[in-house]
TIRO-2110 file (N, C-alpha, C; in Angstrom, 1 decimal):
// TIRO-2110
125.1, 82.7, 35.8, N, 1, A
124.1, 82.9, 34.9, CA, 1, A
125.6, 83.2, 33.5, C, 1, A
125.1, 82.9, 32.8, N, 2, A
125.4, 82.8, 31.5, CA, 2, A
125.9, 84.1, 30.5, C, 2, A
126.9, 84.9, 31.0, N, 3, A
127.3, 86.2, 30.0, CA, 3, A
127.5, 86.5, 28.7, C, 3, A
128.0, 85.3, 28.0, N, 4, A
128.7, 85.1, 26.6, CA, 4, A
128.0, 84.0, 26.2, C, 4, A
127.1, 83.8, 25.6, N, 5, A
126.5, 82.7, 25.1, CA, 5, A
128.4, 82.2, 24.0, C, 5, A
128.6, 83.2, 23.3, N, 6, A
128.9, 82.3, 21.9, CA, 6, A
129.9, 81.5, 22.3, C, 6, A
130.9, 82.3, 23.6, N, 7, A
131.8, 81.5, 24.2, CA, 7, A
131.5, 80.5, 25.7, C, 7, A
130.1, 80.9, 25.8, N, 8, A
129.6, 80.4, 27.3, CA, 8, A
130.3, 80.2, 28.2, C, 8, A
130.4, 81.6, 28.7, N, 9, A
131.5, 82.3, 30.0, CA, 9, A
129.9, 83.0, 30.7, C, 9, A
130.2, 82.7, 31.6, N, 10, A
129.3, 82.7, 32.9, CA, 10, A
130.3, 83.9, 33.7, C, 10, A
129.1, 84.4, 34.5, N, 11, A
129.7, 85.5, 35.0, CA, 11, A
130.2, 85.0, 36.7, C, 11, A
130.4, 83.9, 37.0, N, 12, A
131.2, 83.0, 37.9, CA, 12, A
132.4, 83.1, 37.2, C, 12, A
133.0, 82.4, 35.9, N, 13, A
133.9, 82.3, 35.1, CA, 13, A
134.5, 83.9, 35.1, C, 13, A
134.0, 85.4, 35.1, N, 14, A
134.5, 86.1, 34.7, CA, 14, A
135.2, 86.5, 36.1, C, 14, A
134.5, 86.3, 37.0, N, 15, A
134.7, 86.7, 38.5, CA, 15, A
136.1, 85.6, 39.2, C, 15, A
135.9, 84.2, 38.5, N, 16, A
137.0, 83.9, 38.7, CA, 16, A
138.4, 84.1, 38.6, C, 16, A
138.1, 84.2, 36.9, N, 17, A
139.3, 85.2, 36.2, CA, 17, A
140.2, 86.2, 37.1, C, 17, A
139.4, 87.2, 37.5, N, 18, A
140.0, 88.4, 37.9, CA, 18, A
140.3, 88.1, 39.1, C, 18, A
139.5, 87.4, 40.2, N, 19, A
140.3, 87.0, 41.4, CA, 19, A
141.8, 86.5, 41.2, C, 19, A
141.9, 85.9, 40.0, N, 20, A
143.5, 84.7, 40.0, CA, 20, A
144.0, 85.8, 39.2, C, 20, A
143.5, 87.2, 39.1, N, 21, A
144.5, 88.1, 38.4, CA, 21, A
144.2, 88.9, 37.2, C, 21, A
143.2, 88.7, 36.6, N, 22, A
143.0, 89.1, 35.5, CA, 22, A
142.6, 90.5, 35.2, C, 22, A
143.6, 91.2, 34.7, N, 23, A
144.5, 92.9, 35.2, CA, 23, A
143.4, 93.9, 34.2, C, 23, A
142.3, 92.9, 32.9, N, 24, A
142.4, 93.7, 31.8, CA, 24, A
141.2, 92.9, 30.9, C, 24, A
139.8, 93.8, 30.7, N, 25, A
139.3, 93.6, 30.1, CA, 25, A
140.0, 92.7, 28.4, C, 25, A
140.8, 93.5, 28.0, N, 26, A
141.4, 92.5, 27.4, CA, 26, A
142.0, 91.5, 27.4, C, 26, A
142.3, 91.4, 28.4, N, 27, A
143.4, 89.8, 29.1, CA, 27, A
142.0, 89.1, 28.9, C, 27, A
140.9, 89.5, 29.8, N, 28, A
139.8, 88.7, 30.0, CA, 28, A
139.4, 88.0, 29.2, C, 28, A
139.3, 88.8, 27.2, N, 29, A
139.0, 88.3, 26.2, CA, 29, A
139.6, 87.5, 25.6, C, 29, A
141.3, 87.4, 26.4, N, 30, A
142.2, 86.8, 25.7, CA, 30, A
142.0, 85.2, 26.6, C, 30, A
141.9, 85.7, 27.4, N, 31, A
141.7, 84.2, 28.3, CA, 31, A
140.4, 83.6, 28.1, C, 31, A
138.9, 84.1, 28.0, N, 32, A
138.0, 83.3, 27.9, CA, 32, A
137.2, 83.4, 26.9, C, 32, A
137.6, 84.2, 25.9, N, 33, A
137.3, 84.6, 24.5, CA, 33, A
135.6, 85.4, 24.7, C, 33, A
135.6, 85.4, 26.1, N, 34, A
134.2, 86.4, 26.2, CA, 34, A
134.3, 87.9, 25.1, C, 34, A
133.1, 87.5, 24.5, N, 35, A
132.6, 89.3, 24.0, CA, 35, A
133.2, 89.3, 22.5, C, 35, A
133.9, 87.8, 22.1, N, 36, A
135.0, 88.0, 20.8, CA, 36, A
134.0, 87.6, 19.4, C, 36, A
132.4, 87.0, 20.0, N, 37, A
131.8, 85.9, 19.0, CA, 37, A
130.8, 86.8, 17.9, C, 37, A
129.8, 86.8, 18.5, N, 38, A
128.9, 88.2, 17.8, CA, 38, A
129.3, 89.5, 18.7, C, 38, A
129.4, 89.6, 20.0, N, 39, A
129.7, 90.9, 20.4, CA, 39, A
128.2, 91.3, 21.3, C, 39, A
127.5, 91.2, 21.2, N, 40, A
126.1, 91.4, 21.6, CA, 40, A
126.4, 90.9, 23.6, C, 40, A
127.3, 90.3, 24.6, N, 41, A
127.6, 90.4, 25.4, CA, 41, A
128.2, 91.7, 25.4, C, 41, A
129.1, 92.1, 24.8, N, 42, A
130.5, 93.1, 25.0, CA, 42, A
130.1, 94.0, 26.2, C, 42, A
129.4, 94.5, 26.2, N, 43, A
128.7, 95.7, 27.5, CA, 43, A
128.3, 94.5, 28.9, C, 43, A
127.8, 93.7, 28.9, N, 44, A
127.3, 93.1, 30.0, CA, 44, A
129.3, 92.8, 30.7, C, 44, A
129.3, 91.8, 29.7, N, 45, A
130.9, 91.5, 30.4, CA, 45, A
132.0, 92.2, 30.7, C, 45, A
131.8, 93.5, 29.9, N, 46, A
132.6, 94.6, 30.2, CA, 46, A
132.4, 95.1, 31.4, C, 46, A
131.2, 95.2, 32.0, N, 47, A
130.2, 95.8, 33.6, CA, 47, A
130.5, 94.8, 34.7, C, 47, A
130.6, 93.9, 34.5, N, 48, A
131.4, 92.0, 35.1, CA, 48, A
132.3, 92.1, 35.3, C, 48, A
133.1, 92.9, 34.6, N, 49, A
134.1, 92.5, 34.7, CA, 49, A
135.4, 93.7, 35.8, C, 49, A
134.1, 95.0, 35.6, N, 50, A
134.8, 96.1, 36.2, CA, 50, A
133.7, 96.4, 37.8, C, 50, A
132.6, 95.0, 37.5, N, 51, A
132.5, 95.4, 39.4, CA, 51, A
132.9, 94.4, 39.8, C, 51, A
133.9, 93.8, 39.2, N, 52, A
134.5, 92.4, 40.1, CA, 52, A
135.9, 93.3, 41.1, C, 52, A
136.3, 93.9, 39.2, N, 53, A
138.0, 94.3, 39.6, CA, 53, A
137.8, 95.5, 40.9, C, 53, A
136.5, 96.2, 40.8, N, 54, A
137.0, 97.4, 41.8, CA, 54, A
136.3, 96.7, 43.2, C, 54, A
136.0, 95.1, 43.2, N, 55, A
135.7, 95.0, 44.1, CA, 55, A
134.0, 95.3, 44.5, C, 55, A
132.8, 96.1, 43.8, N, 56, A
132.0, 96.2, 44.0, CA, 56, A
131.0, 95.7, 44.3, C, 56, A
131.1, 94.2, 43.8, N, 57, A
130.3, 92.7, 43.4, CA, 57, A
130.3, 91.6, 43.9, C, 57, A
129.3, 91.2, 45.1, N, 58, A
129.4, 90.3, 45.6, CA, 58, A
129.4, 89.5, 46.0, C, 58, A
130.1, 88.7, 46.6, N, 59, A
130.9, 87.1, 45.8, CA, 59, A
129.4, 86.3, 44.8, C, 59, A
130.2, 85.3, 44.4, N, 60, A
128.3, 85.1, 42.5, CA, 60, A
128.8, 83.9, 43.8, C, 60, A
128.1, 83.4, 44.7, N, 61, A
127.9, 82.4, 45.2, CA, 61, A
126.4, 83.0, 45.4, C, 61, A
126.4, 84.3, 45.1, N, 62, A
124.5, 85.5, 45.7, CA, 62, A
124.2, 84.7, 44.5, C, 62, A
123.2, 86.0, 44.7, N, 63, A
122.2, 85.9, 43.3, CA, 63, A
123.1, 86.5, 41.9, C, 63, A
122.9, 86.3, 40.4, N, 64, A
123.5, 86.3, 39.3, CA, 64, A
123.4, 87.9, 39.2, C, 64, A
123.4, 88.4, 38.4, N, 65, A
123.9, 89.9, 37.7, CA, 65, A
122.8, 90.1, 37.1, C, 65, A
121.9, 90.0, 37.2, N, 66, A
120.6, 90.5, 36.4, CA, 66, A
120.1, 91.8, 36.3, C, 66, A
121.0, 92.3, 37.6, N, 67, A
120.7, 94.2, 37.5, CA, 67, A
121.6, 94.7, 36.4, C, 67, A
122.6, 94.0, 35.7, N, 68, A
123.6, 94.5, 34.8, CA, 68, A
122.7, 94.4, 33.4, C, 68, A
121.6, 93.8, 33.1, N, 69, A
121.1, 94.1, 32.0, CA, 69, A
121.3, 92.9, 31.3, C, 69, A
121.8, 91.7, 31.5, N, 70, A
122.8, 90.7, 30.4, CA, 70, A
121.4, 90.0, 30.0, C, 70, A
120.0, 90.0, 30.6, N, 71, A
119.4, 90.1, 29.8, CA, 71, A
119.1, 89.9, 28.5, C, 71, A
118.6, 91.0, 28.2, N, 72, A
118.9, 91.5, 27.3, CA, 72, A
119.8, 91.5, 25.7, C, 72, A
120.9, 90.8, 26.7, N, 73, A
121.8, 91.0, 25.4, CA, 73, A
121.8, 89.0, 25.0, C, 73, A
121.4, 88.5, 25.8, N, 74, A
121.1, 87.0, 25.4, CA, 74, A
119.7, 86.6, 24.8, C, 74, A
119.1, 87.6, 25.1, N, 75, A
117.5, 87.8, 23.8, CA, 75, A
118.1, 88.2, 23.0, C, 75, A
118.7, 89.1, 22.6, N, 76, A
118.7, 89.4, 21.4, CA, 76, A
119.9, 88.1, 20.5, C, 76, A
120.3, 87.6, 21.2, N, 77, A
121.7, 87.3, 20.9, CA, 77, A
120.6, 85.5, 20.5, C, 77, A
119.3, 85.8, 21.0, N, 78, A
118.9, 84.2, 21.1, CA, 78, A
118.1, 84.6, 19.7, C, 78, A
117.7, 85.4, 19.8, N, 79, A
116.4, 86.3, 18.2, CA, 79, A
117.6, 85.6, 16.9, C, 79, A
119.1, 86.4, 17.4, N, 80, A
119.7, 86.2, 15.4, CA, 80, A
119.9, 85.0, 15.2, C, 80, A
119.4, 83.7, 16.1, N, 81, A
119.6, 82.3, 15.9, CA, 81, A
120.9, 81.9, 17.3, C, 81, A
121.1, 82.6, 17.7, N, 82, A
122.1, 81.7, 18.7, CA, 82, A
121.2, 80.8, 19.2, C, 82, A
121.8, 80.3, 20.9, N, 83, A
121.5, 79.4, 21.7, CA, 83, A
121.3, 80.5, 22.3, C, 83, A
120.1, 80.0, 23.1, N, 84, A
119.5, 80.8, 24.5, CA, 84, A
120.0, 79.7, 25.8, C, 84, A
120.4, 80.6, 26.4, N, 85, A
121.0, 80.3, 28.1, CA, 85, A
120.4, 79.2, 28.8, C, 85, A
120.5, 78.4, 29.4, N, 86, A
119.4, 77.4, 30.8, CA, 86, A
119.8, 78.2, 31.6, C, 86, A
END
């Protein structure tokens, strides 16, 4: 699932970064650019990062993180002229 439409960052990319050793949300932003565009995804991106960093998330081969509420962030972004994720 796309978390950050502006930078095209998925939940899987966030999980991969965490599992590769990314230790802070700020580092994730520097590495992937997530949450550095319009900012609508920042909350979902941070929560996705924190869940993976704490080991509270199933592997990303499972269902997407729809429970995080990111659909609203993507819909909001799309409503303001951003591209909707497929």
